[in-house]
C-alpha positions in Angstrom: 0.0 0.0 0.0 1.2 3.5 -0.9 1.7 5.7 2.2 0.0 9.1 2.0 2.3 12.1 1.5 1.8 15.5 3.1 0.9 18.7 1.3 3.9 20.9 1.7 2.8 24.2 0.3 0.5 25.9 -2.2 1.5 28.7 -4.6 -0.6 31.8 -5.3 -0.1 34.7 -7.7 -0.7 38.2 -6.3 -0.3 41.7 -7.8 1.2 43.3 -4.6 3.4 40.9 -2.6 3.9 43.4 0.3 0.1 43.9 0.7 -0.5 40.1 0.4 2.1 39.3 3.1 0.4 41.8 5.4 -3.1 40.6 4.6 -2.2 36.9 5.2 -0.5 37.8 8.4 -3.3 40.1 9.7 -6.3 38.2 8.5 -5.2 34.5 8.5 -2.4 34.7 11.1 0.2 33.1 8.7 3.8 33.6 9.6 6.4 35.0 7.1 9.1 32.4 6.7 11.2 34.1 4.0 11.2 37.0 1.6 10.1 38.8 -0.3 12.9 38.1 -2.7 13.5 39.3 -6.2 14.2 36.5 -8.7 15.5 37.5 -12.1 16.5 35.6 -15.2 20.1 37.0 -14.8 20.4 36.5 -11.0 22.0 33.7 -9.0 18.8 31.6 -9.3 18.1 32.7 -12.9 18.7 29.4 -14.6 16.6 27.4 -12.1 13.8 30.0 -12.1 13.5 30.0 -15.9 13.8 26.2 -16.0 10.9 25.9 -13.6 8.6 28.8 -14.6 9.5 29.3 -18.2 11.8 31.1 -20.5 9.6 34.2 -20.7 10.2 35.0 -17.0 12.5 38.0 -16.5 11.6 39.2 -13.0 9.5 37.7 -10.2 9.0 38.6 -6.5 8.5 35.6 -4.1 7.7 35.2 -0.4 7.2 32.1 1.8 4.5 32.0 4.5 3.3 29.2 6.8 -0.1 28.3 8.3 -0.6 27.1 11.8 -0.2 23.5 10.8 3.0 24.2 9.0 1.6 24.0 5.4 3.3 26.7 3.3 1.8 29.5 1.2 4.2 30.6 -1.6 3.3 34.0 -2.9 4.4 35.1 -6.4 4.3 38.6 -7.8 5.1 38.6 -11.6 6.9 41.8 -12.6 8.2 40.9 -16.1 6.1 39.7 -17.7 3.4 41.4 -15.6 0.5 39.8 -13.8 -2.8 39.1 -15.7 -6.0 39.1 -13.7 -8.5 36.3 -14.3 -11.9 37.1 -15.9 -13.7 34.9 -13.4 -12.8 34.4 -9.8 -13.8 30.7 -9.5 -12.6 28.9 -12.7 -13.6 25.5 -11.6 -13.9 24.3 -15.2 -10.2 24.9 -15.9 -7.5 22.3 -15.4 -5.5 22.6 -12.2 -5.9 23.8 -8.6 -8.4 26.5 -8.1 -8.6 27.3 -4.4 -7.0 26.8 -1.0 -9.0 25.9 2.1 -8.3 27.1 5.6 -9.8 25.9 8.9 -11.3 28.3 11.4 -13.9 27.3 14.0 -15.7 30.6 13.5 -16.3 30.7 9.8 -18.6 33.7 9.9 -16.0 35.8 11.9 -13.1 34.9 9.5 -15.3 35.7 6.4 -16.2 39.0 8.0 -12.5 39.8 8.4 -11.8 38.8 4.8 -14.5 41.1 3.5 -13.5 44.0 5.9 -9.9 43.8 4.6 -10.7 43.9 0.9 -11.6 40.4 0.1 -14.9 39.1 -1.1 -17.5 36.6 0.1 -18.3 34.5 -3.0 -20.9 32.1 -1.6 -23.5 31.8 1.2 -22.6 30.1 4.5 -23.4 26.5 4.2 -24.0 23.7 6.7 -21.7 21.2 5.2 -23.1 17.9 6.5 -26.6 18.0 7.9 -27.6 17.3 10.6 -24.2 18.4 12.0 -25.0 22.1 12.2 -21.5 22.9 13.5 -19.9 21.9 10.2 -19.9 25.2 8.3 -18.2 26.4 5.1 -18.0 29.4 2.8 -16.1 30.4 -0.4 -14.3 33.8 -0.5 -11.6 35.5 -2.4 -8.6 37.3 -1.0 -8.0 40.9 -2.2 -5.7 39.6 -4.9 -8.3 37.4 -6.6 -7.3 34.0 -5.2 -10.1 31.7 -4.0 -10.0 30.9 -0.3 -12.6 28.4 1.1 -13.2 28.4 4.9 -14.0 25.2 6.8 -15.1 25.1 10.4 -13.4 21.7 11.0 -10.5 19.7 9.7 -10.8 18.1 6.3 -11.2 14.5 7.6 -14.1 15.5 9.9 -15.8 17.5 7.2 -15.6 15.0 4.4 -15.5 11.8 6.3 -18.9 12.4 7.9 -21.0 12.1 4.7 -22.6 8.8 5.7 
């Protein structure tokens, strides 16, 4: 049997890395682990950066943050070529990852903080697994257009209680 691996980090693109660091610290309580750093195609990490992210990359800012459970959030601010905003916030029909989910026992309070600090509430509050009214969730977006789902309980509890 294959052993499960842990999720190490998730990457998100933002248009203002300094503002994103502050927002994720103030609203989510994430800690700054490193950065922000400037990566360029000509710098010490240039060959590696272009190999990973593509030959059109000339300049990128990057920062590393960590959630309470140690899972990382890697923030990217494209400088050259510049960032392009999505037309739709939730592009669930496109291939790839489309959101992160955080856990907070007071979903309504965290969603209120997200909205008060420039984010958006994208869905209603939902009771995830009736009749367990304490299992709550809501979809939001950070001020930078990244989708953030909020769960009231850990993933195994929320999704393992469907029966």
